[in-house]
C-alpha positions as CSV (number, residue, x, y, z in Angstrom):
1,M,-23.9,-0.8,7.0
2,L,-22.6,-0.3,3.4
3,L,-23.4,3.2,2.1
4,N,-22.5,4.6,-1.3
5,R,-23.9,8.1,-1.2
6,I,-22.6,11.2,0.5
7,D,-26.0,12.3,1.7
8,E,-26.7,8.9,3.4
9,V,-23.5,9.1,5.3
10,R,-24.1,12.7,6.4
11,A,-27.6,11.8,7.6
12,E,-26.3,8.9,9.7
13,V,-23.5,10.8,11.2
14,K,-25.8,13.8,12.0
15,K,-27.9,11.4,14.2
16,W,-24.8,10.3,16.0
17,K,-23.6,13.9,16.6
18,T,-27.0,14.9,18.1
19,E,-26.5,12.1,20.6
20,G,-23.1,13.4,21.5
21,L,-21.3,10.4,20.2
22,K,-17.6,10.5,19.3
23,V,-17.0,9.6,15.6
24,G,-13.9,8.0,14.1
25,L,-12.9,7.8,10.5
26,V,-10.5,5.2,8.9
27,P,-9.8,6.3,5.3
28,T,-8.7,3.3,3.1
29,M,-8.5,2.3,-0.6
30,G,-9.8,-1.1,0.3
31,A,-8.1,-4.5,-0.1
32,L,-8.1,-4.5,3.7
33,H,-5.4,-6.4,5.6
34,E,-4.2,-6.6,9.2
35,G,-2.6,-3.2,9.0
36,H,-6.1,-1.7,8.2
37,L,-7.6,-3.8,10.9
38,S,-5.2,-2.4,13.5
39,L,-6.5,1.1,12.6
40,I,-10.1,-0.1,12.9
41,K,-9.4,-1.7,16.3
42,K,-7.8,1.5,17.5
43,A,-10.8,3.5,16.2
44,K,-13.3,1.2,17.9
45,A,-11.3,1.5,21.2
46,E,-11.4,5.3,21.1
47,C,-14.7,6.2,19.4
48,D,-18.4,5.4,19.9
49,K,-19.0,5.1,16.1
50,V,-16.6,4.2,13.3
51,V,-16.8,4.9,9.6
52,V,-14.4,3.1,7.2
53,S,-14.1,4.6,3.7
54,V,-13.2,2.3,0.8
55,F,-12.4,4.3,-2.2
56,V,-9.7,3.9,-4.8
57,N,-9.0,7.5,-5.5
58,P,-8.3,8.2,-9.2
59,I,-6.8,11.6,-8.7
60,Q,-3.9,10.4,-6.6
61,F,-2.6,8.0,-9.3
62,G,-0.3,9.1,-12.1
63,P,-0.8,8.2,-15.8
64,S,1.6,5.3,-15.6
65,E,0.5,4.0,-12.2
66,D,-1.6,1.0,-11.2
67,F,-5.1,2.6,-10.8
68,D,-6.8,0.1,-13.1
69,K,-5.2,-3.0,-11.6
70,Y,-5.3,-1.8,-7.9
71,P,-7.0,-4.6,-6.0
72,R,-10.7,-4.0,-5.4
73,T,-12.3,-6.4,-2.9
74,L,-15.3,-4.6,-1.6
75,D,-17.4,-7.7,-0.6
76,A,-14.5,-9.1,1.4
77,D,-13.7,-5.6,2.9
78,T,-17.3,-5.1,4.0
79,K,-17.5,-8.5,5.7
80,L,-14.3,-7.8,7.5
81,C,-15.6,-4.4,8.7
82,D,-18.8,-6.0,9.8
83,S,-16.9,-8.6,11.8
84,E,-15.0,-5.8,13.5
85,G,-18.2,-3.9,14.4
86,V,-17.7,-1.0,11.9
87,D,-20.8,1.1,11.8
88,I,-20.6,2.4,8.2
89,V,-18.5,1.3,5.3
90,F,-18.6,4.3,2.9
91,A,-17.8,3.1,-0.6
92,P,-18.6,5.8,-3.1
93,T,-18.0,5.8,-6.8
94,P,-15.7,8.4,-8.4
95,A,-18.8,9.9,-9.9
96,E,-20.3,10.3,-6.4
97,M,-17.1,11.8,-4.9
98,Y,-16.3,14.1,-7.8
99,G,-19.6,14.8,-9.5
100,T,-18.8,13.2,-12.9
101,N,-21.8,12.1,-15.0
102,S,-22.0,8.5,-16.0
103,N,-23.3,9.6,-19.5
104,E,-20.2,11.6,-20.2
105,N,-17.5,10.1,-22.5
106,E,-14.3,9.0,-20.9
107,N,-12.3,12.1,-22.0
108,S,-14.9,14.4,-20.4
109,K,-14.8,12.4,-17.2
110,L,-11.0,12.7,-17.0
111,E,-11.1,16.3,-17.8
112,R,-13.5,16.9,-14.9
113,L,-11.1,15.2,-12.6
114,S,-8.2,17.4,-13.5
115,N,-7.3,20.4,-11.5
116,D,-8.2,22.6,-14.5
117,I,-11.9,22.0,-13.6
118,L,-11.9,20.4,-10.1
119,T,-10.9,22.2,-6.9
120,Y,-7.8,20.6,-5.4
121,V,-6.2,20.9,-2.0
122,C,-2.5,21.4,-2.6
123,P,-0.1,20.9,0.3
124,P,3.1,22.9,0.6
125,F,5.7,22.3,-2.1
126,F,8.4,21.8,0.6
127,Y,6.5,18.8,1.9
128,V,5.7,17.2,-1.4
129,N,8.9,17.8,-3.5
130,K,10.7,14.9,-1.9
131,L,10.3,11.2,-1.2
132,C,7.2,9.8,-2.8
133,G,6.0,13.2,-4.0
134,K,9.1,13.8,-6.1
135,S,8.6,10.7,-8.2
136,R,4.7,10.8,-8.0
137,V,4.0,14.4,-9.1
138,G,0.5,15.5,-8.1
139,H,0.0,12.4,-5.8
140,F,-0.3,14.3,-2.6
141,D,-2.6,16.9,-4.2
142,G,-5.0,14.0,-4.9
143,V,-4.5,12.5,-1.4
144,C,-5.2,15.8,0.4
145,T,-8.2,16.6,-1.8
146,V,-9.9,13.2,-1.1
147,V,-9.0,13.3,2.6
148,M,-10.4,16.8,2.9
149,K,-13.6,15.7,1.2
150,L,-13.9,12.7,3.5
151,F,-13.4,15.0,6.5
152,N,-16.1,17.3,5.3
153,I,-18.5,14.4,4.5
154,V,-18.0,12.4,7.8
155,Q,-16.9,15.3,10.1
156,P,-15.2,12.8,12.4
157,D,-13.7,13.8,15.8
158,L,-10.7,11.5,15.2
159,A,-9.1,10.1,12.0
160,F,-6.7,7.2,11.9
161,F,-3.7,6.7,9.6
162,G,-0.9,4.2,9.4
163,Q,2.7,5.1,10.0
164,K,3.8,3.1,6.9
165,D,2.7,6.1,4.8
166,A,4.7,8.5,6.9
167,Q,5.0,11.3,4.4
168,Q,1.2,11.1,3.9
169,V,0.5,11.4,7.6
170,I,2.9,14.3,8.1
171,I,1.3,16.2,5.2
172,I,-2.2,15.5,6.4
173,K,-1.2,16.7,9.9
174,K,0.2,19.9,8.3
175,M,-3.1,20.4,6.3
176,V,-5.2,19.9,9.5
177,K,-3.1,22.4,11.4
178,D,-2.8,25.0,8.6
179,L,-6.5,24.9,7.7
180,N,-7.8,24.8,11.3
181,I,-9.6,21.5,10.8
182,P,-11.1,20.4,14.2
183,I,-10.1,16.8,13.8
184,Q,-7.5,14.9,15.8
185,I,-5.1,12.8,13.6
186,I,-4.2,9.5,15.3
187,Q,-1.0,7.9,13.9
188,C,-0.8,4.1,14.3
189,P,2.3,1.9,14.2
190,I,3.3,-0.2,11.1
191,V,2.0,-3.7,11.1
192,R,4.3,-6.3,9.6
193,E,4.3,-9.9,8.5
194,K,6.3,-12.3,10.7
195,S,9.1,-11.9,8.2
196,G,9.3,-8.2,8.9
197,L,7.8,-7.1,5.6
198,A,5.4,-4.1,6.1
199,L,1.9,-5.0,5.2
200,S,0.6,-3.3,2.1
201,S,-2.2,-4.0,-0.4
202,R,0.5,-4.0,-3.1
203,N,2.2,-7.0,-1.5
204,K,-0.4,-9.1,-3.4
205,Y,1.5,-8.3,-6.6
206,L,4.7,-9.9,-5.2
207,S,5.8,-13.5,-6.1
208,E,7.1,-15.7,-3.3
209,E,10.7,-14.9,-4.4
210,G,9.8,-11.2,-4.6
211,K,8.5,-11.3,-1.0
212,K,11.9,-12.6,0.1
213,D,13.7,-9.9,-1.9
214,A,11.4,-7.3,-0.4
215,L,12.7,-8.0,3.1
216,V,15.7,-5.9,2.2
217,L,13.7,-2.7,3.0
218,N,13.2,-3.6,6.6
219,Q,16.7,-5.0,6.9
220,I,18.2,-1.7,5.7
221,L,16.1,0.3,8.1
222,N,16.8,-1.9,11.1
223,N,20.5,-1.8,10.4
224,I,20.5,2.0,10.1
225,K,18.8,2.3,13.5
226,M,21.2,-0.3,15.0
227,C,24.1,1.8,13.7
228,Y,22.5,5.0,15.2
229,N,22.0,3.2,18.5
230,K,25.7,2.4,18.5
231,G,26.6,6.0,18.2
232,I,26.8,6.7,14.4
233,T,24.8,9.9,13.8
234,N,26.2,11.2,10.4
235,V,23.3,10.8,8.0
236,E,25.5,10.1,4.9
237,A,27.4,7.4,6.9
238,L,24.1,5.8,8.0
239,K,22.7,5.8,4.4
240,E,25.9,4.2,3.1
241,T,25.2,1.1,5.2
242,A,22.3,0.3,2.9
243,Y,24.3,-0.5,-0.2
244,T,25.6,-3.9,1.1
245,Y,22.0,-5.2,1.1
246,L,21.0,-4.1,-2.4
247,T,21.3,-6.3,-5.4
248,N,20.2,-6.1,-9.1
249,K,16.8,-7.2,-7.9
250,H,16.2,-3.9,-6.1
251,E,15.5,-0.6,-7.9
252,L,16.1,2.0,-5.1
253,D,13.9,5.1,-5.5
254,Y,15.0,6.9,-2.4
255,L,16.6,6.4,1.1
256,E,16.4,9.5,3.2
257,I,16.8,10.4,6.9
258,L,14.7,13.5,7.7
259,D,13.0,15.3,10.6
260,K,9.9,13.2,11.4
261,D,7.6,16.2,11.8
262,S,8.8,18.7,9.3
263,L,10.6,16.5,6.7
264,E,13.6,18.8,6.9
265,E,17.0,17.4,5.8
266,K,19.5,16.5,8.5
267,K,23.2,16.2,8.6
268,E,23.2,14.5,12.0
269,A,20.5,12.0,13.0
270,D,18.8,12.4,16.4
271,E,15.7,11.1,18.3
272,N,13.4,13.2,16.1
273,S,14.7,11.5,12.9
274,I,13.0,9.1,10.6
275,A,14.6,6.9,7.9
276,L,12.4,6.4,4.9
277,I,12.9,4.0,1.9
278,A,11.1,3.3,-1.4
279,C,12.3,0.5,-3.7
280,K,10.9,-1.5,-6.6
281,V,11.0,-5.2,-6.1
282,D,9.6,-7.7,-8.5
283,G,8.2,-4.7,-10.4
284,V,6.3,-3.5,-7.3
285,R,7.0,-0.2,-5.6
286,L,7.2,-0.7,-1.9
287,I,7.8,1.8,1.0
288,D,8.8,1.5,4.6
289,N,10.2,3.6,7.4
290,I,11.6,3.6,10.9
291,T,11.7,6.3,13.6
292,F,14.8,6.8,15.7
293,G,12.8,7.8,18.7
294,G,9.0,7.5,18.9
295,F,6.3,9.3,16.8
């Protein structure tokens, strides 16, 4: 069932809740791939009813980012969700989510989506002033705001997020804990192509040559973990191993080894560490990570 309005979703979920059914939410920005399907399958296995949101959230994109060209494939996404037995595909417009008026001019709409006018959820500076948050200022304010809205609209028992966006998951867990939100966050493993490349909607932007060059991210992370398993724990020494893989085709944004729960810096890696990388390849910004123990 494809629904576009908040009140329609609330009405359906209210019926489920009165029947005592367990509700799962899978928040997405669409352009669904096998990574999203793994979240949907997990949600279907653990819940009686599943809602998948498809919403390209304007307030998590910076001025120079790819909001306008971000892939939008709602028809295909809806068919995929139907084939997996998803109960509701919630695909609101920005106007529905944020209350903008279609008759307003573009400047007014943008103004109403700024945090001068709109209430935002702002996660702790310590968690956002690093990794993706450092180069994408305001990104996680936008993420937390839309996720909180989805939580309030759907009121799921469980919400499912992919490990590929590790910083995002850690920040959402922090938000849920700090704001006493009665929702369990389920973190699901990264799904990869056979080559090892982490699945992402942005992979569609890569040329065939770019896809080969992008394998460097996973190779760097696997090598770091291999070195750790051989007994190297010094973080700087582990990070140094990356540079033999990088060429002029790679524009490294960051490579960090941090605590997987608190994002605190470490001098020595341990089983609670996570290595995270962001790199532009073929003009496309890609991220990946690997945990040293489990998550």
